[in-house]
ZADO-1210 file (C-alpha; in nm, 4 decimals, padded with zeros to 6 digits):
<atoms>
<atom x="00.0008" y="-00.0002" z="-00.0012" code="MET" pos="1"/>
<atom x="00.1383" y="00.3369" z="-00.1009" code="ARG" pos="2"/>
<atom x="-00.0936" y="00.5800" z="00.0647" code="SER" pos="3"/>
<atom x="-00.4056" y="00.6046" z="00.2713" code="ARG" pos="4"/>
<atom x="-00.6586" y="00.8690" z="00.3565" code="LEU" pos="5"/>
<atom x="-00.9830" y="00.8283" z="00.5487" code="ASN" pos="6"/>
<atom x="-01.1736" y="00.9363" z="00.2375" code="ASP" pos="7"/>
<atom x="-00.9807" y="00.7505" z="-00.0337" code="ASP" pos="8"/>
<atom x="-01.0340" y="00.9200" z="-00.3725" code="PRO" pos="9"/>
<atom x="-00.9439" y="00.6225" z="-00.5877" code="GLU" pos="10"/>
<atom x="-00.9871" y="00.6902" z="-00.9628" code="PHE" pos="11"/>
<atom x="-01.1091" y="01.0402" z="-00.8721" code="LEU" pos="12"/>
<atom x="-00.9591" y="01.2182" z="-01.1753" code="LEU" pos="13"/>
<atom x="-01.0618" y="00.9657" z="-01.4348" code="GLU" pos="14"/>
<atom x="-01.4159" y="00.9277" z="-01.3047" code="ARG" pos="15"/>
<atom x="-01.4589" y="01.3039" z="-01.2873" code="THR" pos="16"/>
<atom x="-01.3283" y="01.3434" z="-01.6428" code="LEU" pos="17"/>
<atom x="-01.5723" y="01.0805" z="-01.7690" code="GLU" pos="18"/>
<atom x="-01.8584" y="01.2776" z="-01.6140" code="ILE" pos="19"/>
<atom x="-01.7416" y="01.6181" z="-01.7346" code="LYS" pos="20"/>
<atom x="-01.6374" y="01.5214" z="-02.0903" code="SER" pos="21"/>
<atom x="-01.6918" y="01.1860" z="-02.2526" code="SER" pos="22"/>
<atom x="-01.4925" y="01.3051" z="-02.5532" code="ASP" pos="23"/>
<atom x="-01.1800" y="01.3921" z="-02.3570" code="LEU" pos="24"/>
<atom x="-01.2174" y="01.0748" z="-02.1541" code="HIS" pos="25"/>
<atom x="-01.2232" y="00.8712" z="-02.4749" code="ARG" pos="26"/>
<atom x="-00.9147" y="01.0515" z="-02.6080" code="ARG" pos="27"/>
<atom x="-00.7334" y="00.9795" z="-02.2818" code="PHE" pos="28"/>
<atom x="-00.8262" y="00.6101" z="-02.2766" code="LYS" pos="29"/>
<atom x="-00.7253" y="00.5655" z="-02.6407" code="ASP" pos="30"/>
<atom x="-00.3884" y="00.7266" z="-02.5697" code="SER" pos="31"/>
<atom x="-00.3267" y="00.5038" z="-02.2696" code="VAL" pos="32"/>
<atom x="-00.3507" y="00.1929" z="-02.4849" code="LEU" pos="33"/>
<atom x="-00.0556" y="00.3144" z="-02.6918" code="THR" pos="34"/>
<atom x="00.1440" y="00.4755" z="-02.4112" code="LEU" pos="35"/>
<atom x="00.1313" y="00.1623" z="-02.2007" code="THR" pos="36"/>
<atom x="00.3435" y="-00.0173" z="-02.4636" code="ARG" pos="37"/>
<atom x="00.5720" y="00.2772" z="-02.5261" code="MET" pos="38"/>
<atom x="00.6627" y="00.3378" z="-02.1594" code="LEU" pos="39"/>
<atom x="00.8385" y="00.0046" z="-02.1238" code="SER" pos="40"/>
<atom x="01.0971" y="00.1162" z="-02.3851" code="ASN" pos="41"/>
<atom x="01.2977" y="00.2849" z="-02.1094" code="TYR" pos="42"/>
<atom x="01.4223" y="-00.0595" z="-02.0057" code="GLN" pos="43"/>
<atom x="01.6284" y="-00.0792" z="-02.3273" code="GLN" pos="44"/>
<atom x="01.8317" y="00.2201" z="-02.2056" code="VAL" pos="45"/>
<atom x="01.7996" y="00.1588" z="-01.8293" code="PHE" pos="46"/>
<atom x="01.7636" y="-00.2168" z="-01.7711" code="PRO" pos="47"/>
<atom x="01.8386" y="-00.1854" z="-01.3980" code="ASN" pos="48"/>
<atom x="01.6549" y="00.1395" z="-01.3224" code="PHE" pos="49"/>
<atom x="01.3560" y="00.1831" z="-01.0912" code="THR" pos="50"/>
<atom x="01.0141" y="00.1420" z="-01.2499" code="ASP" pos="51"/>
<atom x="00.9088" y="00.3968" z="-01.5132" code="HIS" pos="52"/>
<atom x="00.6390" y="00.1887" z="-01.6818" code="THR" pos="53"/>
<atom x="00.2662" y="00.2508" z="-01.6782" code="GLU" pos="54"/>
<atom x="00.2671" y="00.1210" z="-01.3189" code="LEU" pos="55"/>
<atom x="00.4600" y="00.4317" z="-01.2155" code="HIS" pos="56"/>
<atom x="00.2191" y="00.6478" z="-01.4150" code="SER" pos="57"/>
<atom x="-00.0736" y="00.4933" z="-01.2316" code="LEU" pos="58"/>
<atom x="00.0962" y="00.5602" z="-00.8988" code="ASN" pos="59"/>
<atom x="00.1503" y="00.9223" z="-00.9934" code="VAL" pos="60"/>
<atom x="-00.2166" y="00.9536" z="-01.0865" code="ILE" pos="61"/>
<atom x="-00.3120" y="00.7931" z="-00.7560" code="ASN" pos="62"/>
<atom x="-00.1022" y="01.0436" z="-00.5631" code="PHE" pos="63"/>
<atom x="-00.2546" y="01.3320" z="-00.7649" code="CYS" pos="64"/>
<atom x="-00.5989" y="01.2011" z="-00.6691" code="ASN" pos="65"/>
<atom x="-00.5014" y="01.2219" z="-00.3031" code="HIS" pos="66"/>
<atom x="-00.3346" y="01.5627" z="-00.3304" code="LEU" pos="67"/>
<atom x="-00.6346" y="01.7163" z="-00.5063" code="ILE" pos="68"/>
<atom x="-00.9119" y="01.5507" z="-00.3095" code="GLY" pos="69"/>
<atom x="-01.2854" y="01.5479" z="-00.3732" code="LYS" pos="70"/>
<atom x="-01.3384" y="01.9055" z="-00.2554" code="LYS" pos="71"/>
<atom x="-01.0902" y="02.0520" z="-00.5061" code="ASN" pos="72"/>
<atom x="-01.1503" y="01.8332" z="-00.8077" code="VAL" pos="73"/>
<atom x="-01.4853" y="01.9935" z="-00.8770" code="ILE" pos="74"/>
<atom x="-01.2999" y="02.3253" z="-00.9268" code="GLN" pos="75"/>
<atom x="-01.0979" y="02.1770" z="-01.2147" code="LEU" pos="76"/>
<atom x="-01.2493" y="02.1860" z="-01.5615" code="ASN" pos="77"/>
<atom x="-01.2474" y="01.8856" z="-01.7940" code="ALA" pos="78"/>
<atom x="-00.9505" y="02.0143" z="-01.9921" code="ASP" pos="79"/>
<atom x="-00.7391" y="02.0577" z="-01.6811" code="GLU" pos="80"/>
<atom x="-00.8150" y="01.7004" z="-01.5706" code="ILE" pos="81"/>
<atom x="-00.7445" y="01.5672" z="-01.9209" code="TYR" pos="82"/>
<atom x="-00.4056" y="01.7399" z="-01.9568" code="VAL" pos="83"/>
<atom x="-00.3079" y="01.6319" z="-01.6026" code="LEU" pos="84"/>
<atom x="-00.3919" y="01.2653" z="-01.6706" code="LEU" pos="85"/>
<atom x="-00.2138" y="01.2749" z="-02.0054" code="MET" pos="86"/>
<atom x="00.0900" y="01.4320" z="-01.8428" code="SER" pos="87"/>
<atom x="00.0981" y="01.1601" z="-01.5755" code="CYS" pos="88"/>
<atom x="00.1411" y="00.9071" z="-01.8547" code="TYR" pos="89"/>
<atom x="00.3723" y="01.1216" z="-02.0701" code="PHE" pos="90"/>
<atom x="00.6040" y="01.2689" z="-01.8075" code="HIS" pos="91"/>
<atom x="00.8697" y="00.9927" z="-01.8288" code="ASP" pos="92"/>
<atom x="00.8236" y="00.9055" z="-02.1978" code="ILE" pos="93"/>
<atom x="01.1600" y="01.0737" z="-02.2633" code="GLY" pos="94"/>
<atom x="01.3346" y="00.7935" z="-02.0754" code="MET" pos="95"/>
<atom x="01.2759" y="00.5503" z="-02.3601" code="GLY" pos="96"/>
<atom x="01.3275" y="00.7518" z="-02.6782" code="ILE" pos="97"/>
<atom x="01.5041" y="00.5917" z="-02.9737" code="ASN" pos="98"/>
<atom x="01.8475" y="00.6957" z="-03.0902" code="GLU" pos="99"/>
<atom x="01.7191" y="00.9033" z="-03.3809" code="LYS" pos="100"/>
<atom x="01.4918" y="01.1085" z="-03.1564" code="ASP" pos="101"/>
<atom x="01.7697" y="01.1367" z="-02.8981" code="PHE" pos="102"/>
<atom x="02.0064" y="01.2985" z="-03.1490" code="GLU" pos="103"/>
<atom x="01.7341" y="01.5307" z="-03.2746" code="SER" pos="104"/>
<atom x="01.6116" y="01.6319" z="-02.9303" code="PHE" pos="105"/>
<atom x="01.9674" y="01.6800" z="-02.8001" code="LEU" pos="106"/>
<atom x="02.0449" y="01.9133" z="-03.0909" code="ASN" pos="107"/>
<atom x="01.7357" y="02.1157" z="-02.9968" code="ASN" pos="108"/>
<atom x="01.8610" y="02.1493" z="-02.6390" code="ILE" pos="109"/>
<atom x="02.2095" y="02.2446" z="-02.7525" code="LEU" pos="110"/>
<atom x="02.0658" y="02.5090" z="-02.9805" code="ALA" pos="111"/>
<atom x="01.8943" y="02.6719" z="-02.6811" code="ASP" pos="112"/>
<atom x="02.1783" y="02.6455" z="-02.4319" code="LYS" pos="113"/>
<atom x="02.5473" y="02.7354" z="-02.4278" code="ASP" pos="114"/>
<atom x="02.6471" y="02.3664" z="-02.4214" code="GLY" pos="115"/>
<atom x="02.8817" y="02.3980" z="-02.1247" code="SER" pos="116"/>
<atom x="02.7058" y="02.1222" z="-01.9340" code="ILE" pos="117"/>
<atom x="02.8141" y="01.8722" z="-02.1994" code="TYR" pos="118"/>
<atom x="03.1848" y="01.9547" z="-02.1878" code="ASN" pos="119"/>
<atom x="03.2689" y="01.6517" z="-01.9768" code="THR" pos="120"/>
<atom x="03.0382" y="01.4081" z="-02.1575" code="LEU" pos="121"/>
<atom x="03.1221" y="01.1996" z="-02.4606" code="ASN" pos="122"/>
<atom x="02.7823" y="01.1632" z="-02.6279" code="ILE" pos="123"/>
<atom x="02.8895" y="00.9021" z="-02.8846" code="SER" pos="124"/>
<atom x="02.8331" y="00.5927" z="-02.6712" code="GLY" pos="125"/>
<atom x="02.5293" y="00.4257" z="-02.5174" code="ASN" pos="126"/>
<atom x="02.6534" y="00.4899" z="-02.1650" code="LYS" pos="127"/>
<atom x="02.6767" y="00.8604" z="-02.2349" code="ASP" pos="128"/>
<atom x="02.3388" y="00.8572" z="-02.4065" code="MET" pos="129"/>
<atom x="02.1916" y="00.7090" z="-02.0906" code="ALA" pos="130"/>
<atom x="02.3591" y="00.9710" z="-01.8725" code="GLN" pos="131"/>
<atom x="02.2167" y="01.2544" z="-02.0824" code="ILE" pos="132"/>
<atom x="01.8684" y="01.1013" z="-02.1032" code="ILE" pos="133"/>
<atom x="01.8583" y="01.0547" z="-01.7257" code="ARG" pos="134"/>
<atom x="01.9576" y="01.4182" z="-01.6725" code="LYS" pos="135"/>
<atom x="01.7270" y="01.5727" z="-01.9344" code="PHE" pos="136"/>
<atom x="01.4491" y="01.3155" z="-01.9729" code="HIS" pos="137"/>
<atom x="01.1829" y="01.5704" z="-01.8772" code="ASN" pos="138"/>
<atom x="01.2968" y="01.7940" z="-02.1679" code="GLU" pos="139"/>
<atom x="01.2987" y="01.4945" z="-02.4025" code="PHE" pos="140"/>
<atom x="00.9469" y="01.4109" z="-02.2847" code="SER" pos="141"/>
<atom x="00.8292" y="01.7579" z="-02.3778" code="GLY" pos="142"/>
<atom x="00.9840" y="01.7292" z="-02.7233" code="MET" pos="143"/>
<atom x="00.8366" y="01.3832" z="-02.7754" code="PHE" pos="144"/>
<atom x="00.4887" y="01.5115" z="-02.6937" code="ILE" pos="145"/>
<atom x="00.5187" y="01.7985" z="-02.9429" code="LYS" pos="146"/>
<atom x="00.6582" y="01.5756" z="-03.2171" code="LYS" pos="147"/>
<atom x="00.4022" y="01.2983" z="-03.1884" code="TYR" pos="148"/>
<atom x="00.0942" y="01.4923" z="-03.0648" code="ALA" pos="149"/>
<atom x="-00.1129" y="01.4119" z="-03.3738" code="ASP" pos="150"/>
<atom x="-00.0666" y="01.0418" z="-03.3105" code="PHE" pos="151"/>
<atom x="-00.2459" y="01.0790" z="-02.9772" code="PHE" pos="152"/>
<atom x="-00.5436" y="01.2834" z="-03.0991" code="ASP" pos="153"/>
<atom x="-00.4728" y="01.5751" z="-02.8680" code="ILE" pos="154"/>
<atom x="-00.7492" y="01.8368" z="-02.9279" code="PRO" pos="155"/>
<atom x="-00.5473" y="02.1519" z="-02.9967" code="SER" pos="156"/>
<atom x="-00.1999" y="02.3078" z="-03.0002" code="GLU" pos="157"/>
<atom x="-00.2787" y="02.4732" z="-02.6682" code="LYS" pos="158"/>
<atom x="-00.3530" y="02.1296" z="-02.5187" code="HIS" pos="159"/>
<atom x="-00.0213" y="02.0051" z="-02.6582" code="VAL" pos="160"/>
<atom x="00.1618" y="02.2982" z="-02.5038" code="PHE" pos="161"/>
<atom x="-00.0042" y="02.2378" z="-02.1658" code="ALA" pos="162"/>
<atom x="00.0718" y="01.8629" z="-02.1652" code="ILE" pos="163"/>
<atom x="00.4340" y="01.9222" z="-02.2728" code="ALA" pos="164"/>
<atom x="00.4893" y="02.1894" z="-02.0086" code="GLN" pos="165"/>
<atom x="00.3305" y="01.9931" z="-01.7281" code="ILE" pos="166"/>
<atom x="00.5312" y="01.6835" z="-01.8240" code="SER" pos="167"/>
<atom x="00.8512" y="01.8917" z="-01.8338" code="ARG" pos="168"/>
<atom x="00.7534" y="02.0420" z="-01.5028" code="GLY" pos="169"/>
<atom x="00.7924" y="01.7216" z="-01.3055" code="HIS" pos="170"/>
<atom x="01.1644" y="01.8062" z="-01.2893" code="ARG" pos="171"/>
<atom x="01.3852" y="02.1165" z="-01.2684" code="LYS" pos="172"/>
<atom x="01.1795" y="02.3677" z="-01.4667" code="THR" pos="173"/>
<atom x="01.0933" y="02.7051" z="-01.3142" code="ASP" pos="174"/>
<atom x="00.7240" y="02.6854" z="-01.2237" code="LEU" pos="175"/>
<atom x="00.7323" y="03.0505" z="-01.1192" code="LEU" pos="176"/>
<atom x="00.8031" y="03.1585" z="-01.4783" code="ASN" pos="177"/>
<atom x="00.4955" y="03.3420" z="-01.6092" code="GLU" pos="178"/>
<atom x="00.5708" y="03.2748" z="-01.9768" code="LYS" pos="179"/>
<atom x="00.6527" y="02.9057" z="-01.9386" code="GLU" pos="180"/>
<atom x="00.3785" y="02.8338" z="-01.6849" code="TYR" pos="181"/>
<atom x="00.0876" y="03.0771" z="-01.7205" code="PRO" pos="182"/>
<atom x="-00.1825" y="03.0342" z="-01.4574" code="PRO" pos="183"/>
<atom x="-00.4654" y="03.0933" z="-01.7028" code="ASP" pos="184"/>
<atom x="-00.3736" y="02.9401" z="-02.0395" code="LEU" pos="185"/>
<atom x="-00.6756" y="03.0045" z="-02.2624" code="LEU" pos="186"/>
<atom x="-00.7944" y="02.7163" z="-02.4794" code="LEU" pos="187"/>
<atom x="-00.9884" y="02.7437" z="-02.8089" code="PRO" pos="188"/>
<atom x="-01.3041" y="02.6249" z="-02.6282" code="ASN" pos="189"/>
<atom x="-01.2837" y="02.9078" z="-02.3728" code="GLY" pos="190"/>
<atom x="-01.1623" y="02.6978" z="-02.0785" code="ASN" pos="191"/>
<atom x="-00.8475" y="02.7988" z="-01.8943" code="LYS" pos="192"/>
<atom x="-00.5715" y="02.5772" z="-01.7592" code="ILE" pos="193"/>
<atom x="-00.3729" y="02.6578" z="-01.4455" code="CYS" pos="194"/>
<atom x="-00.0346" y="02.5226" z="-01.5479" code="LEU" pos="195"/>
<atom x="00.1508" y="02.6014" z="-01.2201" code="PRO" pos="196"/>
<atom x="-00.0905" y="02.4023" z="-01.0050" code="TYR" pos="197"/>
<atom x="-00.1070" y="02.0993" z="-01.2363" code="LEU" pos="198"/>
<atom x="00.2724" y="02.0990" z="-01.2633" code="SER" pos="199"/>
<atom x="00.3032" y="02.1174" z="-00.8849" code="VAL" pos="200"/>
<atom x="00.0777" y="01.8121" z="-00.8550" code="LEU" pos="201"/>
<atom x="00.2774" y="01.5970" z="-01.0941" code="ILE" pos="202"/>
<atom x="00.6151" y="01.7113" z="-00.9549" code="ARG" pos="203"/>
<atom x="00.5135" y="01.6285" z="-00.6010" code="LEU" pos="204"/>
<atom x="00.3365" y="01.3054" z="-00.6930" code="ALA" pos="205"/>
<atom x="00.6463" y="01.1880" z="-00.8799" code="ASP" pos="206"/>
<atom x="00.8709" y="01.2854" z="-00.5878" code="GLU" pos="207"/>
<atom x="00.6789" y="01.0872" z="-00.3266" code="ILE" pos="208"/>
<atom x="00.6667" y="00.7664" z="-00.5334" code="ASP" pos="209"/>
<atom x="00.9397" y="00.6043" z="-00.3276" code="VAL" pos="210"/>
<atom x="00.7818" y="00.3071" z="-00.1496" code="ALA" pos="211"/>
<atom x="00.8985" y="-00.0526" z="-00.2028" code="SER" pos="212"/>
<atom x="00.6406" y="-00.1331" z="-00.4704" code="ASP" pos="213"/>
<atom x="00.8186" y="00.1187" z="-00.6978" code="ARG" pos="214"/>
<atom x="01.0391" y="-00.1878" z="-00.7593" code="ASN" pos="215"/>
<atom x="00.7503" y="-00.4019" z="-00.8756" code="SER" pos="216"/>
<atom x="00.8061" y="-00.7765" z="-00.8410" code="THR" pos="217"/>
<atom x="00.6203" y="-00.8050" z="-01.1734" code="LEU" pos="218"/>
<atom x="00.9194" y="-00.6393" z="-01.3357" code="LEU" pos="219"/>
<atom x="01.2204" y="-00.6979" z="-01.1122" code="TYR" pos="220"/>
<atom x="01.3945" y="-00.9595" z="-00.9022" code="SER" pos="221"/>
<atom x="01.5942" y="-00.7927" z="-00.6254" code="ILE" pos="222"/>
<atom x="01.8347" y="-01.0855" z="-00.6263" code="GLU" pos="223"/>
<atom x="01.9006" y="-01.0332" z="-00.9970" code="THR" pos="224"/>
<atom x="01.9468" y="-00.6598" z="-00.9454" code="ILE" pos="225"/>
<atom x="02.1945" y="-00.7229" z="-00.6649" code="ASN" pos="226"/>
<atom x="02.3935" y="-00.9621" z="-00.8863" code="ASP" pos="227"/>
<atom x="02.3976" y="-00.7645" z="-01.2121" code="ASN" pos="228"/>
<atom x="02.3408" y="-00.3935" z="-01.1486" code="ALA" pos="229"/>
<atom x="02.5854" y="-00.1187" z="-01.0630" code="SER" pos="230"/>
<atom x="02.6491" y="-00.0353" z="-00.6975" code="GLU" pos="231"/>
<atom x="02.4403" y="00.2852" z="-00.7268" code="ASP" pos="232"/>
<atom x="02.1455" y="00.0917" z="-00.8706" code="SER" pos="233"/>
<atom x="02.1665" y="-00.1710" z="-00.5978" code="VAL" pos="234"/>
<atom x="02.1651" y="00.0976" z="-00.3289" code="ILE" pos="235"/>
<atom x="01.8730" y="00.2751" z="-00.4945" code="ALA" pos="236"/>
<atom x="01.6684" y="-00.0470" z="-00.5135" code="PHE" pos="237"/>
<atom x="01.7470" y="-00.1477" z="-00.1599" code="ASN" pos="238"/>
<atom x="01.6592" y="00.1996" z="-00.0341" code="THR" pos="239"/>
<atom x="01.3166" y="00.1765" z="-00.1990" code="HIS" pos="240"/>
<atom x="01.2743" y="-00.1725" z="-00.0592" code="GLU" pos="241"/>
<atom x="01.3320" y="-00.0392" z="00.2927" code="ALA" pos="242"/>
<atom x="01.0489" y="00.2137" z="00.2525" code="ILE" pos="243"/>
<atom x="00.7513" y="-00.0122" z="00.3064" code="LYS" pos="244"/>
<atom x="00.4761" y="00.2385" z="00.2397" code="THR" pos="245"/>
<atom x="00.3949" y="00.6069" z="00.2203" code="LEU" pos="246"/>
<atom x="00.0978" y="00.7423" z="00.4149" code="ILE" pos="247"/>
<atom x="-00.0568" y="01.0717" z="00.3050" code="ILE" pos="248"/>
<atom x="-00.2077" y="01.2635" z="00.5913" code="GLU" pos="249"/>
<atom x="-00.3703" y="01.6038" z="00.5912" code="GLU" pos="250"/>
<atom x="-00.0568" y="01.7834" z="00.7135" code="ASP" pos="251"/>
<atom x="00.2318" y="01.5508" z="00.6282" code="CYS" pos="252"/>
<atom x="00.3668" y="01.2518" z="00.4360" code="PHE" pos="253"/>
<atom x="00.4927" y="00.9617" z="00.6499" code="SER" pos="254"/>
<atom x="00.7463" y="00.7119" z="00.5193" code="LEU" pos="255"/>
<atom x="00.7176" y="00.3778" z="00.6976" code="ILE" pos="256"/>
<atom x="01.0668" y="00.2275" z="00.7019" code="VAL" pos="257"/>
<atom x="01.2123" y="-00.1106" z="00.7992" code="GLU" pos="258"/>
<atom x="01.5893" y="-00.1591" z="00.7842" code="THR" pos="259"/>
<atom x="01.8867" y="-00.2182" z="01.0107" code="GLU" pos="260"/>
<atom x="02.1374" y="-00.1095" z="00.7496" code="ASP" pos="261"/>
<atom x="02.2896" y="00.2230" z="00.8604" code="GLU" pos="262"/>
<atom x="02.3870" y="00.3108" z="00.5030" code="ARG" pos="263"/>
<atom x="02.0302" y="00.2636" z="00.3853" code="ILE" pos="264"/>
<atom x="01.9043" y="00.4724" z="00.6802" code="LYS" pos="265"/>
<atom x="02.1413" y="00.7483" z="00.5799" code="SER" pos="266"/>
<atom x="02.0233" y="00.7294" z="00.2178" code="ASN" pos="267"/>
<atom x="01.6617" y="00.7548" z="00.3304" code="ILE" pos="268"/>
<atom x="01.7411" y="01.0638" z="00.5353" code="LYS" pos="269"/>
<atom x="01.9041" y="01.2234" z="00.2313" code="GLU" pos="270"/>
<atom x="01.6046" y="01.1242" z="00.0186" code="LEU" pos="271"/>
<atom x="01.3669" y="01.2823" z="00.2682" code="VAL" pos="272"/>
<atom x="01.5680" y="01.6055" z="00.2648" code="GLU" pos="273"/>
<atom x="01.5324" y="01.6200" z="-00.1128" code="LYS" pos="274"/>
<atom x="01.1637" y="01.5414" z="-00.0909" code="MET" pos="275"/>
<atom x="01.1168" y="01.8173" z="00.1650" code="GLN" pos="276"/>
<atom x="01.2836" y="02.0699" z="-00.0667" code="GLU" pos="277"/>
<atom x="01.0445" y="01.9691" z="-00.3429" code="THR" pos="278"/>
<atom x="00.7466" y="01.9879" z="-00.1086" code="LEU" pos="279"/>
<atom x="00.8461" y="02.3353" z="00.0116" code="ASP" pos="280"/>
<atom x="00.8862" y="02.4578" z="-00.3448" code="TYR" pos="281"/>
<atom x="00.5528" y="02.3060" z="-00.4593" code="CYS" pos="282"/>
<atom x="00.3729" y="02.4649" z="-00.1632" code="ARG" pos="283"/>
<atom x="00.5215" y="02.8017" z="-00.2568" code="LYS" pos="284"/>
<atom x="00.4227" y="02.7735" z="-00.6226" code="VAL" pos="285"/>
<atom x="00.0692" y="02.6629" z="-00.5439" code="ALA" pos="286"/>
<atom x="00.0229" y="02.9457" z="-00.2928" code="MET" pos="287"/>
<atom x="00.1700" y="03.2187" z="-00.5146" code="GLU" pos="288"/>
<atom x="00.0431" y="03.1098" z="-00.8567" code="ARG" pos="289"/>
<atom x="-00.2868" y="02.9277" z="-00.8104" code="SER" pos="290"/>
<atom x="-00.6073" y="02.9353" z="-00.6044" code="PRO" pos="291"/>
<atom x="-00.5190" y="02.5935" z="-00.4598" code="PHE" pos="292"/>
<atom x="-00.3014" y="02.4856" z="-00.1693" code="ARG" pos="293"/>
<atom x="-00.0830" y="02.1889" z="-00.0799" code="ILE" pos="294"/>
<atom x="-00.1822" y="02.1152" z="00.2791" code="THR" pos="295"/>
<atom x="00.1046" y="01.8814" z="00.3651" code="GLN" pos="296"/>
<atom x="00.3989" y="02.0654" z="00.5303" code="GLU" pos="297"/>
<atom x="00.6423" y="01.7952" z="00.6364" code="LYS" pos="298"/>
<atom x="00.7833" y="01.4593" z="00.5397" code="ILE" pos="299"/>
<atom x="00.8594" y="01.2332" z="00.8316" code="ARG" pos="300"/>
<atom x="01.0252" y="00.8928" z="00.8784" code="ILE" pos="301"/>
<atom x="00.8626" y="00.6312" z="01.0997" code="MET" pos="302"/>
<atom x="01.0023" y="00.2909" z="01.1903" code="GLU" pos="303"/>
<atom x="00.7674" y="00.0090" z="01.0940" code="LEU" pos="304"/>
<atom x="00.7634" y="-00.1226" z="01.4528" code="LYS" pos="305"/>
<atom x="00.6441" y="00.2176" z="01.5744" code="ASP" pos="306"/>
<atom x="00.3747" y="00.2618" z="01.3141" code="SER" pos="307"/>
<atom x="00.1517" y="-00.0422" z="01.3618" code="VAL" pos="308"/>
<atom x="-00.1367" y="00.1781" z="01.4612" code="ASN" pos="309"/>
<atom x="-00.1312" y="00.3818" z="01.1434" code="VAL" pos="310"/>
<atom x="-00.0825" y="00.1133" z="00.8786" code="ILE" pos="311"/>
</atoms>
């Protein structure tokens, strides 16, 4: 179990979209059929990386359901729900791009930047390709969405822009930037999309997807990972394995942890520090650039033996 609230809003976004717009719901469901197959392509580049398949996308959607809640979802219009759901599936699509798209997308990035960040990287080999994709996969996701938008029957260019920006926004991008993330993007149908809030949701939902089932036993054998993966991958997997579940409460996120390994404990503390930075930033963006709020203020660690009453 990844999360729990007293009023569990399971499938909240999708059910609300189906009620508000059968057309957008159909477009979303049709896209999922294709994206489900595409998302597994990341394993060709990252065979020993934590899960980035449709299972991760579903977890991100689940967390968004919890973060929004039933009281707030009625304030979102159908287009906002559609682009958020699409972004949850698209946000990591850049992890599994083919070599031709990689070269094209990288050239686009280099054309917009001074290139200094690549000075120490040799981009001719697969290892280097993986390093660059890992670092800039959110940018590659945005470019993938724009290139293949017609294939997914996305309603308008403004919808494409919104989905690309929200997908990019799950990492690194400046959500306070008015031009990149307008709070009232006007669509051809007259609806407006609050890009800062939707980007906050996906960034935070992605950040808190750290519990042990991120390493799904449907996809991975921990014994195989320990035997074949790099030391960093092994540590990452074992760290996720030690986090048994994440509980979402009204004012905090609680990581339920079970491990005696001091190195893993240290890694979890570092992970929580990073998560707290993301949470603080997302709270700030939501407060300053949207009518919504993120109510959780802290991320805490609880030992499994001390948390039997809350699991």
